[in-house]
Each structure stands twice: as structure tokens, then as C-alpha cells.
C-alpha positions in Angstrom: -9.3 -7.7 4.4 -7.4 -5.3 6.4 -8.7 -1.7 6.9 -7.4 1.6 8.2 -7.6 1.5 12.1 -6.9 -2.0 12.6 -3.8 -3.7 13.9 -1.6 -4.5 11.1 -0.9 -8.5 10.6 2.3 -9.7 11.8 4.9 -11.4 9.6 8.4 -13.1 9.8 10.3 -12.8 6.8 13.9 -13.3 5.3 15.5 -9.5 4.4 18.0 -8.8 1.6 20.3 -8.0 4.6 20.4 -12.2 5.5 18.4 -11.5 8.5 15.0 -12.5 9.6 12.7 -9.5 10.2 9.2 -9.1 12.1 6.6 -6.2 12.5 7.3 -6.1 16.1 11.2 -4.7 15.5 9.6 -1.5 14.2 7.3 -0.8 17.1 8.3 2.7 18.4 8.4 4.4 14.9 6.3 4.5 12.0 6.7 1.9 9.5 6.2 2.4 5.2 5.2 -0.9 4.3 5.3 -1.4 0.6 4.3 -4.4 -1.5 5.3 -4.7 -5.3 5.4 -7.1 -7.9 8.6 -8.1 -9.0 12.3 -7.0 -8.6 14.0 -5.0 -11.4 10.6 -4.7 -13.5 10.1 -0.6 -14.8 7.4 0.4 -12.2 9.3 -1.6 -9.0 12.5 0.1 -9.9 10.9 3.4 -10.1 9.4 3.0 -6.5 12.3 1.5 -5.0 14.5 4.2 -6.3 12.1 6.6 -5.1 11.8 5.4 -1.6 15.4 5.1 -1.3 16.1 8.6 -2.6 13.4 10.0 0.1 14.9 7.5 3.0 16.9 9.8 4.9 13.5 12.4 4.8 11.5 9.7 5.8 13.8 8.6 8.7 13.7 12.4 10.0 9.9 12.0 9.9 10.1 8.9 12.5 9.6 6.1 10.0 11.4 3.4 8.4 10.5 2.0 5.0 10.2 -1.9 4.1 9.3 -3.3 0.7 7.8 -6.9 0.1 7.7 -9.1 -2.8 7.7 -13.0 -3.6 10.8 -12.8 -5.3 13.7 -14.5 -3.4 16.8 -13.4 -1.7 19.3 -14.0 -4.8 16.7 -11.9 -6.6 16.6 -9.0 -4.0 20.1 -8.9 -3.7 20.7 -8.7 -7.4 18.0 -5.5 -7.7 19.5 -4.0 -4.3 23.0 -4.0 -5.5 22.1 -2.9 -9.4 20.4 0.1 -8.3 22.2 1.0 -4.7 18.7 0.4 -2.8 18.9 1.4 0.6 15.5 0.5 1.7 15.1 -2.8 3.6 13.6 -5.7 1.2 11.8 -8.5 2.5 11.1 -12.0 0.5 7.7 -13.5 1.1 7.9 -16.7 -1.4 4.7 -18.2 -0.2 2.8 -14.9 -0.4 1.4 -15.2 2.9 2.1 -11.5 4.2 1.1 -10.4 1.2 -2.2 -12.0 1.0 -2.5 -11.1 4.6 -2.3 -7.4 4.1 -4.9 -7.9 1.1 -2.1 -7.1 -1.7 -2.5 -10.2 -3.7 -5.1 -10.4 -6.7 -5.9 -10.1 -10.1 -3.7 -7.6 -12.0 -5.2 -7.5 -15.2 -3.1 -8.2 -18.2 -0.2 -9.5 -15.8 -2.2 -11.8 -14.3 -2.6 -13.0 -10.6 -0.1 -11.8 -8.5 1.3 -9.1 -6.1 -0.5 -5.7 -6.3 1.3 -2.5 -5.5 -0.1 -1.5 -2.2 1.4 0.5 0.6 0.5 0.7 4.3 1.6 3.1 6.8 1.9 1.6 10.2 2.4 3.8 13.4 4.4 3.0 16.4 1.9 1.1 18.2 1.3 -1.4 15.1 -1.6 0.0 14.0 -2.5 1.1 10.0 -3.3 4.5 9.8 -3.3 4.8 6.1 -3.6 2.6 3.2 -2.6 3.1 -0.4 -4.4 0.7 -2.8 -3.1 0.0 -6.3 -0.7 2.9 -6.6 0.9 4.2 -9.5 4.9 3.8 -8.7 5.7 7.5 -10.1 5.5 10.3 -7.4 4.1 7.7 -4.8 7.3 7.8 -2.4 6.7 11.9 -2.4 3.2 11.2 -1.4 4.0 9.2 1.4 6.4 11.8 2.5 3.7 14.3 2.5 1.4 12.2 4.5 4.1 11.8 7.1 4.6 15.5 7.3 0.9 15.8 7.9 0.8 13.5 10.6 3.8 15.2 12.0 2.0 18.4 12.8 
């Protein structure tokens, strides 16, 4: 079980940009790492669009945004292109990273799968904030507010 104050689990996953990405490449800046169930579904689309909308502001606050789901590269590309998403999306087809971040489990009527969780990781790689089972609408604004607080 991952907890605030602990080192974030590492990962090495393929991005929608066709490159492999690791946690280490984000050292030196904060990382908003969010997990979501499925590309192009209502809640996941709201969340990805909101993070894209706030991406410039999040970057000004010294952070980057990365979304992870188990969908494959082609699905991610279609999702990105359909909505003009600017956030980096990574594919975790085995759910290994999703499980390492305690973001896999029983989703009630939707069965077992990825749970919508967000982790704020500081520039040293430590988890400083965890949002569990978030509501997609308004979540990006909640993250921006938190980033502003830790900047003060």
C-alpha cells in the first residue's frame, strides 16, 4: 500500500508520443500522476480535458501531468486526437504500475479494474498527496489549488 511521505513506485511505460517514460525523468519537478479506467468514456474524458485545460497553469506551478490507464497505444492515440489532449498518457497493459499505486480494485457495478486515483509526487520522487476514488468533474481544479498551496 502506497502512502503519503513514501517514495513513489518507479515505472517504465510507453507513452502516447511513442516513447518510453520513467518516473525518474520527472525528477526536479512535481508530477501529477493520475490513473483512470478507460479512454473515451464520460468521466475519463472530463478528467483528461480538464487536465489539458489547466496544463499551462500546472506547469507554471512547477508540475507536469501524466495519465495512466491499461488501454493500448492505439486507443490512447485515438483518445488524444479526438479531444486534442495535451497531457502525456501512458499505457500500462499489464496493470503492473496501476497495481503498484493501489489503483486497481473493485469498482462496484463496473467490476474489477483501474480506480480513478491521483498522486502528487514532489521533485525528489516522494508522494506528497493522494486523492482516492476522485470525482472527474472539478478534480483538475482541486489539484491546481493544492499545487498553489504548496508553492506558498
